[in-house]
MDAnalysis code that builds the backbone (N, CA, C; Angstrom):
import MDAnalysis as mda
import numpy as np

u = mda.Universe.empty(462, n_residues=154, atom_resindex=np.repeat(np.arange(154), 3), trajectory=True)
u.add_TopologyAttr("name", ["N", "CA", "C"] * 154)
u.add_TopologyAttr("resid", np.arange(1, 155))
u.add_TopologyAttr("resname", ["MET", "LYS", "ARG", "TYR", "THR", "ILE", "ASN", "LEU", "SER", "ASP", "GLU", "GLU", "ARG", "GLU", "GLU", "LEU", "THR", "ARG", "LEU", "THR", "ARG", "THR", "GLY", "ARG", "HIS", "ALA", "ALA", "ARG", "LYS", "LEU", "LEU", "HIS", "ALA", "LYS", "ILE", "LEU", "LEU", "LYS", "ALA", "ASP", "GLU", "GLY", "LEU", "THR", "ASP", "VAL", "LYS", "ILE", "GLY", "GLU", "HIS", "LEU", "GLY", "GLU", "GLY", "ILE", "ARG", "THR", "VAL", "GLU", "ARG", "VAL", "ARG", "LEU", "ARG", "CYS", "ALA", "THR", "GLU", "GLY", "LEU", "SER", "ALA", "ALA", "LEU", "ASN", "PRO", "LYS", "LYS", "ARG", "PRO", "PRO", "LYS", "ARG", "PRO", "LYS", "ILE", "ASP", "GLY", "GLU", "ALA", "GLU", "ALA", "ARG", "LEU", "VAL", "GLN", "LEU", "ALA", "CYS", "SER", "THR", "PRO", "PRO", "ASP", "GLY", "GLY", "GLY", "ARG", "TRP", "THR", "LEU", "ARG", "LEU", "LEU", "ALA", "ASP", "LYS", "LEU", "VAL", "GLU", "LEU", "ASP", "VAL", "ILE", "ASP", "SER", "ILE", "SER", "HIS", "GLU", "THR", "VAL", "ARG", "ARG", "CYS", "LEU", "GLU", "LYS", "LYS", "ARG", "ALA", "GLU", "ALA", "LEU", "GLU", "ASP", "ALA", "LYS", "VAL", "LEU", "HIS", "PRO", "ALA"])
u.atoms.positions = np.array([
    [79.712, 122.301, 89.840],
    [80.830, 122.285, 88.914],
    [81.956, 121.431, 89.490],
    [82.439, 120.523, 88.689],
    [83.507, 119.639, 89.121],
    [84.847, 120.359, 89.083],
    [85.674, 120.061, 90.059],
    [86.987, 120.683, 90.126],
    [87.888, 120.147, 89.010],
    [87.806, 118.841, 88.730],
    [88.644, 118.214, 87.718],
    [87.757, 117.724, 86.583],
    [87.759, 118.436, 85.479],
    [86.963, 118.018, 84.330],
    [87.847, 117.222, 83.380],
    [87.218, 116.324, 82.678],
    [87.934, 115.467, 81.737],
    [87.538, 115.881, 80.331],
    [88.501, 116.318, 79.550],
    [88.303, 116.670, 78.147],
    [89.300, 115.856, 77.331],
    [88.835, 114.746, 76.795],
    [89.713, 113.858, 76.046],
    [89.858, 114.337, 74.606],
    [91.031, 114.129, 74.056],
    [91.227, 114.412, 72.630],
    [90.587, 113.273, 71.846],
    [90.445, 113.474, 70.540],
    [89.840, 112.436, 69.696],
    [90.666, 111.150, 69.747],
    [91.984, 111.286, 69.758],
    [92.844, 110.095, 69.796],
    [92.686, 109.348, 71.123],
    [92.638, 110.096, 72.212],
    [92.471, 109.464, 73.533],
    [91.120, 108.762, 73.628],
    [90.075, 109.403, 73.120],
    [88.738, 108.811, 73.150],
    [88.698, 107.521, 72.327],
    [89.321, 107.547, 71.140],
    [89.380, 106.351, 70.293],
    [90.153, 105.233, 70.988],
    [91.259, 105.593, 71.622],
    [92.068, 104.596, 72.322],
    [91.265, 103.942, 73.453],
    [90.548, 104.753, 74.245],
    [89.751, 104.202, 75.351],
    [88.597, 103.356, 74.837],
    [87.977, 103.798, 73.753],
    [86.875, 103.020, 73.169],
    [87.392, 101.683, 72.657],
    [88.528, 101.715, 71.961],
    [89.128, 100.469, 71.460],
    [89.502, 99.545, 72.621],
    [90.031, 100.142, 73.673],
    [90.431, 99.373, 74.850],
    [89.244, 98.643, 75.474],
    [88.100, 99.312, 75.547],
    [86.927, 98.704, 76.199],
    [86.215, 97.699, 75.309],
    [86.467, 97.741, 74.008],
    [85.711, 96.870, 73.093],
    [86.506, 95.703, 72.537],
    [87.816, 95.755, 72.608],
    [88.607, 94.690, 71.988],
    [89.653, 94.145, 72.953],
    [90.041, 92.932, 72.705],
    [91.145, 92.326, 73.437],
    [90.829, 91.997, 74.881],
    [91.835, 91.500, 75.540],
    [91.715, 91.138, 76.949],
    [92.588, 92.079, 77.763],
    [91.947, 92.715, 78.745],
    [92.662, 93.657, 79.599],
    [92.229, 93.446, 81.035],
    [92.999, 93.980, 81.945],
    [92.677, 93.872, 83.365],
    [91.334, 94.566, 83.634],
    [90.563, 93.995, 84.559],
    [89.239, 94.534, 84.875],
    [89.330, 95.964, 85.372],
    [90.321, 96.260, 86.188],
    [90.471, 97.614, 86.727],
    [90.757, 98.612, 85.607],
    [91.591, 98.215, 84.661],
    [91.933, 99.084, 83.547],
    [90.696, 99.376, 82.696],
    [89.894, 98.354, 82.447],
    [88.659, 98.543, 81.673],
    [87.695, 99.459, 82.409],
    [87.548, 99.261, 83.704],
    [86.653, 100.090, 84.500],
    [87.094, 101.550, 84.464],
    [88.383, 101.798, 84.616],
    [88.887, 103.157, 84.597],
    [88.687, 103.800, 83.232],
    [88.855, 103.008, 82.168],
    [88.621, 103.535, 80.825],
    [87.155, 103.927, 80.659],
    [86.243, 103.099, 81.137],
    [84.812, 103.406, 81.040],
    [84.462, 104.647, 81.860],
    [85.067, 104.770, 83.038],
    [84.831, 105.954, 83.874],
    [85.273, 107.212, 83.134],
    [86.436, 107.171, 82.504],
    [86.944, 108.342, 81.798],
    [86.087, 108.692, 80.588],
    [85.589, 107.673, 79.892],
    [84.711, 107.939, 78.752],
    [83.410, 108.600, 79.210],
    [82.842, 108.103, 80.300],
    [81.599, 108.697, 80.828],
    [81.861, 110.115, 81.337],
    [83.014, 110.336, 81.961],
    [83.347, 111.670, 82.458],
    [83.526, 112.639, 81.298],
    [84.076, 112.157, 80.196],
    [84.257, 112.994, 79.016],
    [82.913, 113.397, 78.407],
    [81.912, 112.532, 78.571],
    [80.561, 112.846, 78.081],
    [79.897, 113.926, 78.918],
    [80.452, 114.212, 80.097],
    [79.912, 115.263, 80.943],
    [79.022, 114.756, 82.068],
    [78.992, 113.438, 82.279],
    [78.174, 112.895, 83.363],
    [78.797, 113.222, 84.718],
    [77.969, 113.311, 85.735],
    [78.458, 113.554, 87.092],
    [79.008, 112.257, 87.675],
    [79.756, 112.401, 88.750],
    [80.330, 111.220, 89.404],
    [79.240, 110.271, 89.883],
    [78.155, 110.812, 90.381],
    [77.049, 109.979, 90.872],
    [76.457, 109.166, 89.730],
    [76.208, 109.817, 88.590],
    [75.632, 109.119, 87.425],
    [76.593, 108.061, 86.889],
    [77.878, 108.401, 86.846],
    [78.868, 107.427, 86.366],
    [78.890, 106.218, 87.288],
    [78.875, 106.472, 88.605],
    [78.860, 105.376, 89.577],
    [77.641, 104.495, 89.413],
    [76.483, 105.090, 89.175],
    [75.252, 104.318, 88.969],
    [75.330, 103.493, 87.690],
    [75.825, 104.093, 86.607],
    [75.915, 103.386, 85.324],
    [76.849, 102.189, 85.402],
    [77.959, 102.356, 86.113],
    [78.992, 101.311, 86.130],
    [78.963, 100.450, 87.387],
    [78.097, 100.790, 88.338],
    [78.023, 100.007, 89.564],
    [79.229, 100.187, 90.459],
    [79.795, 101.370, 90.468],
    [80.976, 101.669, 91.281],
    [80.665, 102.772, 92.267],
    [81.520, 102.916, 93.264],
    [81.360, 103.962, 94.248],
    [81.782, 105.316, 93.700],
    [81.220, 106.345, 94.271],
    [81.515, 107.707, 93.832],
    [82.991, 108.028, 94.057],
    [83.524, 107.556, 95.161],
    [84.929, 107.843, 95.499],
    [85.883, 107.264, 94.448],
    [85.565, 106.090, 93.913],
    [86.393, 105.493, 92.862],
    [86.395, 106.389, 91.636],
    [85.223, 106.856, 91.264],
    [85.104, 107.738, 90.104],
    [85.899, 109.025, 90.342],
    [85.782, 109.584, 91.532],
    [86.518, 110.815, 91.857],
    [88.021, 110.614, 91.752],
    [88.507, 109.487, 92.271],
    [89.950, 109.226, 92.251],
    [90.476, 109.061, 90.829],
    [89.722, 108.361, 89.979],
    [90.161, 108.171, 88.592],
    [90.175, 109.508, 87.861],
    [89.137, 110.308, 88.072],
    [89.052, 111.621, 87.440],
    [90.231, 112.507, 87.897],
    [90.505, 112.507, 89.194],
    [91.604, 113.296, 89.746],
    [92.938, 112.847, 89.165],
    [93.173, 111.542, 89.133],
    [94.447, 111.019, 88.633],
    [94.641, 111.362, 87.162],
    [93.564, 111.300, 86.387],
    [93.661, 111.631, 84.969],
    [93.978, 113.109, 84.782],
    [93.316, 113.965, 85.555],
    [93.519, 115.413, 85.413],
    [94.903, 115.846, 85.879],
    [95.415, 115.225, 86.922],
    [96.697, 115.668, 87.484],
    [97.908, 114.935, 86.919],
    [97.756, 113.631, 86.637],
    [98.912, 112.831, 86.220],
    [98.854, 112.347, 84.776],
    [97.684, 112.440, 84.157],
    [97.567, 112.026, 82.764],
    [96.779, 110.744, 82.591],
    [96.454, 110.462, 81.333],
    [95.625, 109.307, 80.991],
    [96.277, 107.982, 81.360],
    [97.557, 107.860, 81.091],
    [98.266, 106.612, 81.384],
    [98.246, 106.293, 82.877],
    [98.436, 107.306, 83.712],
    [98.431, 107.092, 85.163],
    [97.043, 106.704, 85.650],
    [96.005, 107.235, 85.013],
    [94.639, 106.905, 85.421],
    [94.282, 105.469, 85.054],
    [94.811, 104.990, 83.949],
    [94.515, 103.618, 83.521],
    [95.368, 102.590, 84.241],
    [96.588, 102.963, 84.584],
    [97.529, 102.035, 85.223],
    [97.984, 102.604, 86.557],
    [97.171, 102.448, 87.613],
    [97.570, 103.009, 88.907],
    [98.829, 102.339, 89.441],
    [99.542, 103.086, 90.297],
    [100.771, 102.564, 90.885],
    [100.460, 101.354, 91.757],
    [101.378, 100.420, 91.764],
    [101.210, 99.250, 92.620],
    [101.568, 99.613, 94.044],
    [100.842, 99.028, 94.971],
    [101.109, 99.276, 96.387],
    [102.308, 98.455, 96.834],
    [103.112, 99.010, 97.724],
    [104.250, 98.230, 98.215],
    [103.750, 97.073, 99.077],
    [104.435, 95.945, 99.054],
    [103.973, 94.802, 99.844],
    [104.051, 95.088, 101.342],
    [103.133, 94.494, 102.076],
    [103.123, 94.671, 103.530],
    [104.228, 93.850, 104.170],
    [104.796, 94.399, 105.236],
    [105.789, 93.666, 106.004],
    [105.063, 92.587, 106.799],
    [105.599, 91.377, 106.864],
    [104.927, 90.323, 107.617],
    [104.754, 90.708, 109.085],
    [103.613, 90.377, 109.643],
    [103.310, 90.714, 111.033],
    [104.186, 89.895, 111.987],
    [104.463, 88.669, 111.603],
    [105.176, 87.762, 112.507],
    [106.499, 87.350, 111.848],
    [107.609, 87.518, 112.575],
    [108.917, 87.174, 112.030],
    [109.313, 85.762, 112.458],
    [110.504, 85.358, 112.109],
    [110.965, 83.997, 112.386],
    [111.030, 83.658, 113.864],
    [111.488, 84.612, 114.675],
    [111.591, 84.367, 116.117],
    [110.206, 84.209, 116.743],
    [109.285, 85.075, 116.365],
    [107.918, 84.985, 116.894],
    [107.235, 83.720, 116.400],
    [107.544, 83.347, 115.169],
    [106.994, 82.116, 114.603],
    [107.456, 80.899, 115.407],
    [108.730, 80.888, 115.747],
    [109.283, 79.786, 116.541],
    [108.627, 79.721, 117.922],
    [108.427, 80.885, 118.547],
    [107.759, 80.925, 119.854],
    [106.323, 80.413, 119.750],
    [105.650, 80.766, 118.658],
    [104.276, 80.311, 118.443],
    [104.214, 78.797, 118.338],
    [105.092, 78.212, 117.563],
    [105.108, 76.751, 117.406],
    [105.446, 76.092, 118.739],
    [106.410, 76.650, 119.456],
    [106.790, 76.115, 120.769],
    [105.598, 76.163, 121.720],
    [104.889, 77.266, 121.714],
    [103.720, 77.439, 122.572],
    [102.599, 76.481, 122.180],
    [102.377, 76.328, 120.881],
    [101.307, 75.446, 120.405],
    [101.591, 73.982, 120.762],
    [102.857, 73.619, 120.852],
    [103.223, 72.242, 121.188],
    [103.288, 72.007, 122.701],
    [103.201, 73.058, 123.481],
    [103.271, 72.907, 124.938],
    [101.908, 72.479, 125.490],
    [101.891, 72.210, 126.790],
    [100.626, 71.792, 127.404],
    [99.669, 72.978, 127.432],
    [98.397, 72.719, 127.168],
    [97.417, 73.814, 127.127],
    [97.170, 74.393, 128.519],
    [96.593, 75.585, 128.581],
    [96.339, 76.214, 129.878],
    [95.298, 75.429, 130.674],
    [95.278, 75.663, 131.985],
    [94.317, 74.973, 132.847],
    [92.899, 75.286, 132.403],
    [92.047, 74.287, 132.475],
    [90.651, 74.462, 132.112],
    [90.378, 74.219, 130.643],
    [91.401, 73.958, 129.856],
    [91.211, 73.716, 128.425],
    [91.864, 72.421, 128.012],
    [91.251, 71.752, 127.075],
    [91.810, 70.503, 126.583],
    [92.903, 70.720, 125.555],
    [92.870, 71.875, 124.915],
    [93.869, 72.167, 123.894],
    [93.955, 73.675, 123.690],
    [94.988, 74.087, 122.965],
    [95.156, 75.495, 122.641],
    [94.172, 75.886, 121.541],
    [93.527, 77.010, 121.683],
    [92.724, 77.563, 120.598],
    [93.542, 78.658, 119.934],
    [93.142, 79.056, 118.751],
    [93.882, 80.097, 118.042],
    [93.856, 81.407, 118.815],
    [92.713, 81.715, 119.406],
    [92.590, 82.954, 120.181],
    [93.460, 82.903, 121.443],
    [93.496, 81.746, 122.107],
    [94.346, 81.613, 123.286],
    [95.821, 81.790, 122.913],
    [96.219, 81.202, 121.788],
    [97.600, 81.350, 121.338],
    [97.926, 82.808, 121.029],
    [97.014, 83.490, 120.354],
    [97.233, 84.903, 120.023],
    [97.345, 85.738, 121.288],
    [96.448, 85.506, 122.240],
    [96.482, 86.257, 123.503],
    [97.770, 85.985, 124.280],
    [98.216, 84.737, 124.284],
    [99.422, 84.365, 125.026],
    [100.670, 85.009, 124.408],
    [100.727, 85.084, 123.072],
    [101.862, 85.728, 122.414],
    [101.948, 87.203, 122.792],
    [100.808, 87.857, 122.890],
    [100.776, 89.263, 123.291],
    [101.154, 89.386, 124.759],
    [100.626, 88.481, 125.575],
    [100.913, 88.499, 127.014],
    [102.403, 88.318, 127.294],
    [103.061, 87.468, 126.506],
    [104.490, 87.199, 126.679],
    [105.370, 88.254, 126.008],
    [104.778, 89.275, 125.435],
    [105.490, 90.343, 124.732],
    [106.332, 89.827, 123.571],
    [105.860, 88.780, 122.938],
    [106.527, 88.275, 121.740],
    [106.205, 89.200, 120.573],
    [104.971, 89.719, 120.584],
    [104.489, 90.598, 119.522],
    [103.509, 91.583, 120.130],
    [103.378, 92.772, 119.541],
    [102.487, 93.799, 120.092],
    [101.020, 93.392, 120.007],
    [100.605, 92.979, 118.820],
    [99.222, 92.532, 118.626],
    [99.196, 91.549, 117.467],
    [98.263, 90.634, 117.530],
    [98.143, 89.615, 116.474],
    [96.727, 89.051, 116.521],
    [96.193, 88.737, 115.366],
    [94.850, 88.172, 115.311],
    [94.941, 86.648, 115.278],
    [93.837, 86.030, 115.620],
    [93.808, 84.559, 115.596],
    [93.971, 84.042, 114.169],
    [93.536, 84.831, 113.178],
    [93.668, 84.409, 111.784],
    [95.127, 84.385, 111.352],
    [95.920, 85.318, 111.815],
    [97.351, 85.328, 111.515],
    [98.027, 84.126, 112.155],
    [97.606, 83.788, 113.365],
    [98.122, 82.595, 114.047],
    [97.783, 81.353, 113.236],
    [96.546, 81.278, 112.728],
    [96.119, 80.116, 111.939],
    [96.971, 79.982, 110.685],
    [97.160, 81.099, 109.966],
    [97.942, 81.049, 108.732],
    [99.383, 80.625, 108.996],
    [99.953, 81.119, 110.077],
    [101.335, 80.782, 110.424],
    [101.460, 79.293, 110.745],
    [100.543, 78.786, 111.548],
    [100.591, 77.369, 111.908],
    [100.315, 76.475, 110.698],
    [99.429, 76.907, 109.818],
    [99.139, 76.132, 108.606],
    [100.365, 76.083, 107.712],
    [101.080, 77.205, 107.613],
    [102.301, 77.256, 106.817],
    [103.343, 76.305, 107.396],
    [103.499, 76.324, 108.706],
    [104.470, 75.443, 109.360],
    [104.091, 73.972, 109.167],
    [102.795, 73.694, 109.225],
    [102.322, 72.318, 109.030],
    [102.640, 71.848, 107.614],
    [102.399, 72.715, 106.628],
    [102.681, 72.374, 105.233],
    [104.179, 72.145, 105.029],
    [105.000, 72.977, 105.657],
    [106.449, 72.798, 105.544],
    [106.881, 71.474, 106.151],
    [106.296, 71.110, 107.289],
    [106.657, 69.846, 107.944],
    [106.258, 68.656, 107.080],
    [105.088, 68.727, 106.472],
    [104.644, 67.633, 105.602],
    [105.519, 67.535, 104.366],
    [105.931, 68.675, 103.840],
    [106.792, 68.686, 102.663],
    [108.154, 68.099, 102.991],
    [108.686, 68.452, 104.167],
    [109.977, 67.920, 104.583],
    [109.931, 66.412, 104.798],
    [108.789, 65.911, 105.274],
    [108.657, 64.489, 105.520],
    [108.357, 63.709, 104.247],
    [108.086, 64.446, 103.159],
    [107.753, 63.843, 101.868],
    [106.604, 62.831, 102.027],
    [105.544, 63.286, 102.656],
    [104.385, 62.450, 102.876],
    [103.590, 62.368, 101.572],
    [103.270, 61.169, 101.194],
    [102.467, 60.969, 99.983],
    [101.091, 60.465, 100.403],
    [100.099, 61.043, 99.812],
    [98.738, 60.601, 100.081],
    [98.313, 59.609, 99.014],
    [97.690, 58.492, 99.419],
    [97.251, 57.517, 98.411],
    [96.133, 58.113, 97.550],
    [96.117, 57.729, 96.326],
    [95.116, 58.267, 95.383],
    [93.767, 57.617, 95.576],
])
């Protein structure tokens, strides 16, 4: 027996059916509507997941949100707050300064992993991945090219 059962009214069922069959809507919203319709039919979370190609946990979360917060909340989940950037302006400046300096002994140039390790070693930042270093340097490179107003021939 499921803890949170879904019993839709006729109007809610019609609205979800109309939503899934007409117009253009966000994929997540359509998926949640289909999950709620299947749950209203009495299918288990496992069967719903198999029918729709989704994980059981997704089905459980949609069912829970609908039962506790209502149909609108289940169809339109709250947006997540944006993540704070891992690297700030001061750390960014240190990274560029380090990347422009002479590479460590035994290497011909700085690698992304070496730069990330050196930033941690210098206590500029607690931890950082080489991919974050790459994105930061790529952003700085794009800004420099934009400032120089470099035009590429067609």
